[in-house]
C-alpha positions in Angstrom: 97.9 118.2 108.6 99.4 114.9 107.6 102.0 113.8 109.4 104.4 111.2 107.7 104.5 107.7 109.1 107.8 106.4 109.9 109.3 103.7 107.2 110.1 100.2 108.4 114.2 99.8 108.3 114.4 96.2 106.9 114.6 95.3 103.7 112.1 93.6 101.8 113.3 89.7 101.2 111.7 86.6 100.4 110.1 84.6 103.9 107.0 83.0 105.4 106.3 84.8 108.5 103.1 83.1 110.3 100.1 85.8 111.0 99.4 86.6 114.2 96.2 85.0 115.3 94.3 88.5 115.3 95.4 88.9 111.7 94.9 85.3 110.2 91.1 84.6 108.6 89.7 81.6 110.8 88.2 79.9 107.9 88.2 79.9 104.3 86.0 82.2 101.9 82.6 80.9 102.1 81.6 78.7 98.9 85.2 77.1 99.0 85.0 73.1 99.9 88.6 72.1 99.4 90.4 72.5 102.5 93.9 74.2 102.5 96.8 71.9 102.2 98.4 71.0 105.6 102.1 71.9 104.7 103.6 75.2 105.2 103.3 77.7 102.4 106.3 79.9 101.5 105.9 82.9 99.4 108.9 84.3 97.7 108.9 88.3 97.3 110.6 88.1 93.5 110.4 92.1 92.6 108.3 94.8 94.2 108.3 98.1 92.5 106.3 101.5 92.7 106.3 105.0 94.6 104.0 103.5 97.4 106.5 100.6 98.2 110.0 101.4 98.3 112.5 99.2 99.3 112.0 97.9 102.6 108.5 99.1 103.0 106.3 96.4 102.2 106.2 92.7 104.1 104.4 89.8 103.2 103.1 87.1 105.6 101.3 83.7 105.4 98.5 82.8 107.8 99.1 79.7 110.3 96.0 77.9 108.6 97.0 78.6 104.8 93.6 80.4 104.0 95.3 83.6 103.6 98.5 85.8 102.9 98.9 89.4 104.3 100.8 92.6 102.9 101.9 95.3 105.3 103.1 98.8 103.9 104.6 101.5 105.9 105.0 104.3 103.1 101.5 103.9 101.0 100.1 107.3 101.2 98.6 109.7 98.5 98.0 113.1 99.4 97.1 116.6 97.8 97.4 120.0 99.2 99.6 121.7 102.0 102.7 119.9 102.5 102.2 117.5 99.4 104.7 117.6 96.1 103.3 117.7 92.8 103.3 113.7 92.3 102.2 113.0 95.8 98.7 112.5 94.8 99.3 109.4 93.4 100.9 106.0 94.7 101.3 102.6 93.1 102.6 99.3 94.2 103.3 96.0 92.1 104.4 92.9 93.7 105.5 90.0 92.1 105.3 86.8 94.1 106.0 83.1 94.0 103.8 81.1 95.7 105.0 77.5 96.5 102.1 75.3 96.4 102.5 71.8 97.9 102.5 69.0 95.3 98.6 67.9 94.2 96.9 71.6 94.8 96.6 74.7 92.9 95.4 78.2 94.0 93.5 81.2 93.2 92.7 84.5 95.0 88.6 84.5 96.0 89.0 87.5 98.1 91.1 90.6 98.6 90.6 92.9 101.8 92.0 96.3 101.9 92.2 98.6 104.8 93.4 102.1 105.4 92.8 105.7 107.0 91.5 108.8 104.8 91.3 112.5 105.8 89.4 114.2 102.9 88.4 117.5 103.1 84.9 118.5 101.8 85.1 118.3 98.3 88.1 116.3 98.0 87.9 112.4 96.5 90.5 109.5 96.8 90.5 106.2 95.2 91.7 102.6 95.9 92.2 100.5 92.8 93.7 97.0 92.6 94.0 94.2 90.0 95.6 90.6 90.1 96.9 88.4 87.1 99.3 85.0 86.9 102.4 85.5 84.9 101.3 84.6 81.2 98.0 85.9 82.0 96.3 88.9 80.7 96.1 91.2 83.2 92.0 92.0 84.7 90.4 94.9 84.9 91.3 97.4 87.8 88.5 97.4 90.7 87.8 101.0 91.8 86.7 102.0 95.4 86.0 105.6 95.5 85.8 107.9 98.2 84.1 111.3 99.1 85.0 114.0 101.6 83.9 114.9 104.1 85.9 112.0 105.6 88.2 111.4 108.4 87.9 107.9 109.5 89.2 104.3 108.9 88.1 102.4 105.7 87.9 98.8 104.2 87.2 97.5 100.8 86.4 93.9 99.5 87.0 92.6 95.7 85.2 89.2 95.6 85.2 87.0 93.0 82.4 84.4 92.4 83.3 80.8 92.7 83.2 79.9 89.1 85.1 82.9 88.1 88.4 82.4 90.2 91.6 82.0 87.9 93.4 79.3 89.2 97.4 78.6 88.4 97.9 75.9 86.0 98.5 72.6 88.1 102.2 71.7 88.0 103.4 75.0 86.9 105.2 77.8 88.9 103.9 80.9 87.5 104.7 84.2 89.5 101.5 86.4 90.8 101.0 90.1 90.4 99.5 92.2 92.3 98.8 95.8 91.2 97.5 98.5 93.7 97.1 102.0 93.4 96.0 105.1 95.9 94.8 108.7 94.6 93.9 111.8 96.1 92.1 114.5 94.2 91.3 118.0 95.7 88.4 118.4 93.8 86.7 121.4 95.0 88.5 121.8 98.0 91.5 124.6 98.3 94.4 122.7 98.4 96.4 125.7 99.7 94.9 125.8 102.9 94.4 122.2 103.2 95.6 118.5 102.8 93.6 115.3 101.9 95.2 112.3 102.0 94.3 108.2 101.6 96.9 105.5 103.2 97.5 101.8 103.7 100.5 102.7 105.9 101.1 100.7 109.1 104.3 100.9 111.4 102.5 98.4 113.9 101.5 95.5 111.5 97.9 96.7 112.7 96.9 97.8 108.9 97.0 95.2 106.4 96.1 93.7 103.2 94.6 90.3 103.2 94.6 88.0 100.0 92.3 84.8 100.6 93.4 81.6 98.7 91.0 79.5 96.8 92.4 75.9 97.0 91.8 73.2 94.4 93.3 69.6 94.4 95.1 68.8 90.8 
């Protein structure tokens, strides 16, 4: 039976904490020739909303080489079956971020890597989905990644954007960047009165992170 992860106690706030070397991406996403700016990147968490990220349970960190940033969650789990409430099958989170970009540069998101763990009984299914957009732009279509039971293992998905299709923040403007994510668990043909299935992006020690890789461009 699924055991709840402990929540992180500190409140969410605006910060730029360096990622450890094991979490940082060593190189920019292949295909991007503009190196990242050398100046320190600061990301302000403007708002955070959703059942998957209650206050104090999500944190953002920038890599030392400015090639990526990560989001770590501590209460992001969707579950169905024994021990689950009627709305626990779906969890979502919307992050509204302001990336302070050094003068002469702008950015887009070239790739997003999601990681977590899932336990799905035979016949059960799960879904991880995400979309991204700058303030003032139309939201992109959701990118879905389904999972089928039996499944009891770590999972990882990647959303990649072709080089010519990355949307960049307009040069000289400060627009907030929105990230919408969602997890779903579905009992399917499994018996929810006898079993529990879940999918999670929880992490209490920072070992499970979502990584967003910057694409940089000079203005």
